[in-house]
Each structure stands twice: as C-alpha cells, then as structure tokens.
C-alpha positions as CSV (number, residue, x, y, z in Angstrom):
1,M,-27.1,37.4,32.7
2,P,-26.1,37.9,29.0
3,R,-22.6,39.0,30.3
4,T,-22.3,35.7,32.2
5,V,-23.3,33.7,29.2
6,S,-20.9,35.5,26.9
7,G,-18.2,35.0,29.4
8,A,-18.8,31.3,29.6
9,V,-18.8,31.1,25.8
10,L,-15.5,32.9,25.7
11,C,-14.0,30.6,28.2
12,V,-15.0,27.5,26.2
13,A,-13.6,29.0,23.0
14,V,-10.3,29.8,24.7
15,A,-10.1,26.2,26.1
16,L,-10.8,24.7,22.6
17,V,-8.1,26.9,21.0
18,A,-5.6,25.9,23.7
19,A,-6.5,22.2,23.3
20,C,-6.0,22.4,19.5
21,A,-2.7,24.3,19.9
22,S,-1.3,21.6,22.2
23,S,-2.3,18.7,19.9
24,P,0.6,17.3,17.9
25,P,0.5,17.8,14.1
26,S,-0.6,14.9,12.0
27,R,2.1,13.2,9.9
28,F,1.4,11.5,6.5
29,Y,3.2,8.5,5.1
30,T,3.3,6.8,1.7
31,L,4.6,3.5,0.4
32,S,7.3,3.6,-2.2
33,S,8.9,1.5,-4.9
34,T,12.1,-0.1,-3.7
35,V,13.0,-1.9,-7.0
36,S,15.9,-0.2,-8.8
37,S,16.2,-0.2,-12.6
38,G,19.3,-2.5,-12.2
39,A,17.1,-5.2,-10.7
40,S,15.1,-5.6,-13.9
41,T,15.7,-9.0,-15.5
42,A,13.5,-8.3,-18.5
43,V,14.4,-6.7,-21.8
44,A,14.0,-3.0,-21.5
45,T,12.0,-2.8,-24.8
46,S,9.2,-5.1,-23.7
47,R,5.8,-4.3,-25.1
48,L,3.9,-6.1,-22.4
49,S,1.0,-4.2,-20.9
50,V,-0.3,-4.9,-17.4
51,V,-3.2,-3.5,-15.4
52,V,-2.8,-3.7,-11.6
53,G,-6.0,-3.9,-9.7
54,P,-8.4,-4.2,-8.1
55,V,-6.6,-4.4,-4.7
56,A,-8.6,-5.4,-1.6
57,V,-7.4,-4.9,1.9
58,P,-8.9,-6.0,5.3
59,S,-11.4,-3.5,6.6
60,I,-9.5,-3.2,9.9
61,V,-6.6,-1.4,8.1
62,D,-8.7,0.3,5.3
63,L,-8.5,3.6,7.2
64,P,-6.6,6.9,6.8
65,Q,-5.0,6.2,10.2
66,I,-2.1,3.8,10.5
67,V,-3.3,0.8,12.5
68,V,-0.6,-0.5,14.9
69,S,-0.6,-4.0,16.3
70,T,0.1,-3.8,20.0
71,G,-0.5,-7.5,20.9
72,P,-1.8,-10.8,19.6
73,N,-5.4,-9.5,19.8
74,Q,-5.0,-5.8,20.2
75,V,-4.5,-2.8,17.8
76,T,-4.2,0.9,18.2
77,I,-5.5,3.4,15.6
78,D,-3.0,6.2,15.5
79,E,-4.8,9.5,14.9
80,F,-1.7,11.5,14.2
81,N,0.1,9.2,11.9
82,R,-1.8,8.6,8.7
83,W,-1.5,7.2,5.1
84,A,-1.3,10.0,2.5
85,S,-3.8,8.1,0.2
86,P,-6.2,5.2,0.6
87,L,-4.2,2.0,1.3
88,P,-5.6,0.0,-1.8
89,N,-4.5,2.8,-4.1
90,N,-1.2,3.2,-2.3
91,I,-0.5,-0.6,-2.8
92,S,-1.6,-0.8,-6.4
93,R,0.6,2.3,-7.3
94,V,3.7,0.8,-5.7
95,V,3.2,-2.6,-7.3
96,A,2.7,-0.9,-10.7
97,E,5.9,1.1,-10.3
98,N,7.8,-2.1,-9.3
99,L,6.5,-4.0,-12.3
100,V,7.6,-1.3,-14.7
101,Q,11.2,-2.0,-13.5
102,L,10.9,-5.8,-13.1
103,L,9.2,-6.4,-16.5
104,G,11.1,-3.7,-18.4
105,T,7.9,-2.1,-19.8
106,P,6.5,1.4,-19.3
107,R,3.0,0.0,-20.1
108,V,1.9,-0.7,-16.5
109,S,-1.1,1.1,-15.1
110,Q,-3.5,1.0,-12.1
111,F,-7.0,-0.4,-12.6
112,Q,-8.6,3.0,-11.6
113,Q,-6.4,5.0,-14.0
114,S,-6.4,2.6,-17.0
115,L,-7.9,4.0,-20.1
116,A,-7.9,0.7,-21.9
117,A,-10.4,-2.0,-20.9
118,D,-7.7,-4.5,-20.5
119,G,-3.9,-4.9,-20.8
120,D,-2.2,-8.0,-21.9
121,Y,-2.3,-9.1,-18.3
122,R,-4.5,-8.2,-15.3
123,V,-3.3,-8.5,-11.7
124,A,-5.8,-8.8,-8.9
125,I,-4.6,-8.7,-5.3
126,E,-6.3,-9.6,-2.1
127,V,-4.4,-8.5,1.0
128,Q,-5.4,-10.8,3.8
129,S,-3.0,-9.4,6.5
130,F,-1.2,-6.0,6.6
131,E,0.2,-5.7,10.1
132,S,2.2,-2.8,11.5
133,A,4.2,-3.5,14.7
134,L,6.1,-0.3,15.6
135,G,9.7,-1.1,16.4
136,D,9.3,-4.7,15.3
137,A,8.2,-5.6,11.8
138,A,5.7,-5.1,8.9
139,T,3.9,-8.2,7.9
140,L,2.2,-8.8,4.5
141,N,0.1,-11.9,3.6
142,A,-1.6,-11.5,0.2
143,A,-3.1,-13.8,-2.4
144,W,-2.9,-12.6,-6.0
145,L,-4.0,-13.7,-9.5
146,V,-2.4,-12.9,-12.8
147,R,-4.7,-13.4,-15.8
148,R,-3.7,-13.4,-19.5
149,T,-6.4,-11.4,-21.2
150,R,-6.5,-13.0,-24.7
151,D,-7.3,-16.5,-23.4
152,G,-8.1,-16.2,-19.7
153,K,-5.1,-18.4,-18.7
154,S,-4.1,-17.5,-15.2
155,E,-1.5,-18.0,-12.5
156,T,-2.4,-17.7,-8.8
157,G,0.0,-17.3,-5.9
158,R,0.5,-16.1,-2.4
159,T,3.2,-13.9,-0.9
160,T,3.8,-14.0,2.9
161,V,6.6,-11.8,4.1
162,R,7.8,-10.3,7.4
163,E,10.1,-7.3,7.1
164,P,11.8,-6.1,10.3
165,T,11.9,-2.4,11.0
166,A,15.3,-0.7,11.5
167,E,14.0,1.6,14.3
168,K,10.8,2.4,16.2
169,T,9.4,5.0,13.9
170,F,6.6,5.3,11.4
171,D,9.1,6.1,8.7
172,A,10.8,2.7,9.3
173,L,7.4,1.0,9.3
174,A,6.4,2.5,5.9
175,A,9.8,1.5,4.5
176,A,9.4,-2.1,5.7
177,H,5.9,-2.3,4.1
178,S,7.5,-1.0,0.9
179,R,10.1,-3.8,1.0
180,A,7.4,-6.4,1.5
181,L,5.5,-5.1,-1.5
182,S,8.7,-5.3,-3.5
183,R,8.9,-9.0,-2.7
184,M,5.2,-9.5,-3.8
185,S,5.9,-7.5,-7.0
186,Q,8.8,-9.9,-7.8
187,D,6.5,-12.9,-7.3
188,I,3.9,-11.3,-9.6
189,A,6.5,-10.4,-12.2
190,D,7.7,-14.1,-12.3
191,A,4.1,-15.2,-12.8
192,V,3.6,-12.7,-15.7
193,R,6.8,-14.0,-17.4
194,A,5.8,-17.6,-16.9
195,L,2.4,-16.9,-18.6
196,D,4.1,-14.9,-21.4
197,R,6.3,-18.0,-22.2
198,A,3.3,-20.4,-22.0
199,P,1.5,-21.4,-25.3
C-alpha cells in the first residue's frame, strides 16, 4: 500500500513538472516616454516644480496582467503578458518624464516619491478608459486637473486619444499606449503654462 501511494505521488509530481515546463514564459512590459528633448517648447532653465499624482485607473485594468479587449463587451486577461509595475505608477512615471522635457524643468516628481509636500503645481489624473485591442489600437480617455499650489487656481481638461498599433504584438500595444500618454502629457503641459502665465 505505501508503495502504491508513493508511486501515485511521484506520478502527480512528474505531471506537474511537465505542465510547468510546457507553459510559455511570462513577458513583462512597461510604458515609456516618447517625448524627445527637441520637442520641448519651454526654456530649458525653468524652475517650475510639478508633482504628478495621484493617478487612478479603472479596477478592470488595475491588474498585473494586460487586459485585452476582444469585443464590445468582452475582455481577456492575459496571464503571460504583464505590466512590469502597477499601472497607476507606470502612468505617473511616464507623464512625469514627459513633463520634464515639455516644460524644460528637471523638478518633476511622482506623488509617491515626492519629498516635498507640494510642488508649484499638482497634477491629478483619473483614467476612465485604458483599452488594449491587440492588432488594432490603444485607447485612452482621461480627465485631469492641474492645480497651482500657492493660490489653488486650477485648470481641468480631458484627453481622449486612440493610437493604432503597428502590428499584432504586445510590444506594439505598449508603444501605442506610450504615444497616447505623450498626447495627454502635452495637454497637461499646456495647462501648466497657461496657469503660470495667469495672474
């Protein structure tokens, strides 16, 4: 009897190892800044300070796995293609990097990493739609608010953008989302400049 039990345990262990060996490896993706230093329209010596965050995303996409839209009312959670860091952090990092270039100031930080209580400006972002359609497009719909710290004066806006993907890969999808965030970063930078000119 013990020999039979140990044989069964061995068979299960071998089956599990075989199943794990045949599973494809997970791939990890990150969003990236697509704004070049030549795109900056601000003076390079700007002393503006900006804190980006908090960033809120819909719970349906606030997962390590990339959520792929497969129809008007259907999504797939891809277990083997994942974001390298939480999506809100990923988005705030990229927007901060873009604003460094667009505003010509190195003094841009993420809300979670900021040592100062406030910068000259605070940026809050609420992503209402972050859709990933493999081989089609990345869609971003986000409301944002830029607030001037010294007097509370603010500008609000919305960025809605659909970026086509060059090919049917997750690399292309991440690149399309990065381009969409670049468009939103430009809108936010314009709002910061408008507030900076305002009395």
